C-alpha positions as CSV (number, residue, x, y, z in Angstrom):
1,M,185.6,56.8,84.6
2,M,189.1,58.0,84.9
3,I,188.3,60.7,82.2
4,K,185.2,61.7,84.5
5,K,187.6,62.2,87.3
6,M,189.9,64.1,85.2
7,K,187.6,66.3,84.1
8,L,185.9,66.8,87.2
9,A,189.7,67.4,88.8
10,V,190.1,70.3,85.9
11,A,187.0,71.7,86.5
12,G,187.9,72.0,90.2
13,A,191.4,73.3,89.6
14,V,189.7,76.1,87.3
15,L,187.0,76.7,89.6
16,A,190.1,77.5,92.4
17,A,192.1,79.5,90.2
18,S,189.2,81.7,89.0
19,M,188.4,82.2,93.3
20,A,192.0,82.9,93.6
21,S,192.1,85.4,90.6
22,N,189.3,87.3,92.3
23,A,190.5,87.5,95.7
24,A,193.6,89.1,93.7
25,Y,191.8,91.9,92.4
26,A,190.0,92.8,95.7
27,A,190.9,96.2,97.5
28,T,190.0,98.6,100.7
29,E,189.5,101.9,100.6
30,Q,188.7,104.1,103.6
31,A,186.4,106.9,104.1
32,D,185.8,109.9,106.7
33,A,182.8,110.7,108.1
34,T,182.0,114.5,108.8
35,V,179.3,116.5,110.6
36,Q,179.1,120.2,111.5
37,V,177.1,120.8,114.3
38,L,175.4,124.3,114.6
39,A,174.7,126.2,117.8
40,A,171.4,125.3,119.5
41,V,168.8,128.5,118.1
42,Q,167.8,130.7,121.2
43,L,164.7,133.0,121.1
44,S,164.2,135.7,123.7
45,A,161.1,137.7,123.9
46,V,161.6,141.3,124.3
47,S,158.3,142.8,124.4
48,D,154.6,141.4,125.0
49,L,151.8,142.1,122.1
50,N,149.8,145.1,123.9
51,F,146.2,146.1,122.3
52,G,146.8,149.3,124.9
53,V,143.5,150.6,126.3
54,V,140.2,150.5,124.3
55,A,136.5,151.5,124.9
56,A,134.0,148.6,124.5
57,S,130.9,149.3,122.3
58,A,127.5,148.2,122.3
59,V,128.4,146.4,118.4
60,G,131.7,145.1,119.5
61,G,134.7,145.4,116.8
62,T,138.3,144.7,116.3
63,V,141.5,146.2,117.1
64,T,144.5,145.6,115.1
65,L,148.2,145.9,115.3
66,A,150.7,145.8,112.7
67,P,154.0,143.8,112.9
68,T,155.9,147.0,113.3
69,A,158.1,148.9,115.5
70,S,155.8,152.0,115.5
71,A,152.5,150.2,115.2
72,V,149.5,151.5,117.0
73,P,146.0,149.8,117.6
74,V,143.8,150.3,114.9
75,G,140.2,149.9,115.8
76,S,136.9,149.1,113.9
77,G,133.5,149.2,115.8
78,V,135.6,149.8,118.9
79,I,137.9,153.0,119.9
80,P,142.0,152.4,121.0
81,I,142.2,155.1,123.8
82,S,145.9,154.5,124.5
83,G,149.0,152.6,124.2
84,G,149.6,149.8,122.9
85,S,152.4,148.0,120.7
86,A,153.6,145.1,118.2
87,A,155.3,142.0,120.6
88,S,158.9,142.0,119.8
89,F,161.7,139.1,119.6
90,Q,165.3,138.6,119.0
91,V,167.4,135.5,118.2
92,T,169.9,135.6,121.2
93,Q,172.1,132.4,119.8
94,A,172.3,130.5,116.5
95,T,175.6,129.9,114.2
96,N,176.8,133.3,112.3
97,G,175.6,133.4,108.6
98,E,172.8,130.8,109.1
99,A,169.4,131.4,107.6
100,I,167.1,131.4,110.8
101,A,163.1,130.5,109.9
102,L,160.5,132.1,112.1
103,S,156.8,131.1,112.5
104,V,154.0,132.3,114.8
105,G,150.9,130.3,116.0
106,N,149.0,128.7,118.9
107,P,147.2,131.5,119.5
108,T,144.8,131.4,122.9
109,P,142.1,133.7,123.8
110,L,142.6,136.7,125.9
111,T,140.7,136.2,129.0
112,S,139.6,138.0,132.4
113,G,137.8,135.6,134.6
114,A,134.9,133.7,132.6
115,N,135.1,136.7,129.6
116,S,137.4,135.8,126.6
117,I,138.6,137.9,123.7
118,P,139.7,135.9,120.7
119,L,143.1,136.4,119.2
120,S,143.8,135.8,115.5
121,G,145.5,137.2,112.5
122,L,149.3,136.7,113.9
123,T,151.8,138.1,111.6
124,L,155.7,138.6,112.0
125,S,157.6,141.2,110.4
126,N,160.1,138.9,109.3
127,S,159.6,135.0,108.4
128,S,163.4,134.7,108.1
129,I,167.0,136.4,109.1
130,L,170.5,135.7,108.7
131,F,171.7,135.6,112.1
132,N,174.6,137.6,113.2
133,S,175.6,137.7,116.9
134,A,177.3,141.3,116.5
135,S,173.9,142.9,115.2
136,L,170.8,140.9,116.4
137,Q,167.7,141.5,114.5
138,T,164.3,142.3,116.2
139,V,161.3,140.4,114.5
140,Y,157.8,142.1,115.5
141,V,154.5,140.5,115.9
142,G,151.2,141.9,115.2
143,G,147.5,140.5,115.4
144,T,143.6,141.3,115.8
145,I,141.5,141.5,119.0
146,S,137.9,140.8,118.1
147,L,135.8,142.2,121.2
148,G,132.2,141.5,121.7
149,A,129.1,143.8,121.8
150,N,129.4,145.4,125.3
151,Q,132.5,143.1,126.3
152,T,132.6,143.4,129.9
153,A,135.6,145.3,131.6
154,G,138.6,144.1,132.5
155,T,142.2,143.3,131.9
156,Y,142.5,140.5,129.6
157,V,145.5,138.2,128.7
158,G,146.3,135.4,126.5
159,S,149.2,134.2,124.7
160,F,150.9,132.7,121.3
161,D,154.2,130.8,120.3
162,V,157.1,132.1,118.1
163,T,159.1,129.7,117.0
164,A,162.6,130.0,115.6
165,E,165.0,127.1,113.8
166,Y,167.4,126.6,111.0
167,Q,165.8,126.7,107.3
C-alpha cells in the first residue's frame, strides 16, 4: 500500500511539474486593429434624360438616345422634331484615387395622365470611374422609349435610378 501511495505521490509531483513548466513557456503578444474609412460617395444629377419633341405615328415606334454629351434622338417609326439630350451625373464626393462603380436601373414608364410610354435600354457612358475631386467626371445615361400607335399627345414624365458605390 505504501508503494501505491508513493507512486501516486510521484505521479502527482510529475503532473504538477509538467503544468508548471507549461506555464513557463506561455507568452502574450498584442496586435493593433486598424480601419481606413472612406468619404461617403455623393452623386449629383446634372441634367435629366430628355427625348425632346417627337411626332406620333399611326404605327408607333421608338426613340433612342445614346449615352453621350452630344446625343440626339434617333427615331424608328416616329419622327424626332427637336431637342433631346442624354441625362448626366457627377460623383461629387468620394475619396480621391478610389474606383467608383456606377449602375442604372429601375425605370418607370413615362406617364401623362392615364397614358404611358415604356422606358427601357438604359445605358451608361461609363460603368466605373476613378474619383478625382479636382476634375469631376460626367457620366451620361441614354435609353429608349417605345411610343404606341397614335400615342396620345402630352408631356410624359418617368424616372430611373443611378447608383454610385466604391468598387
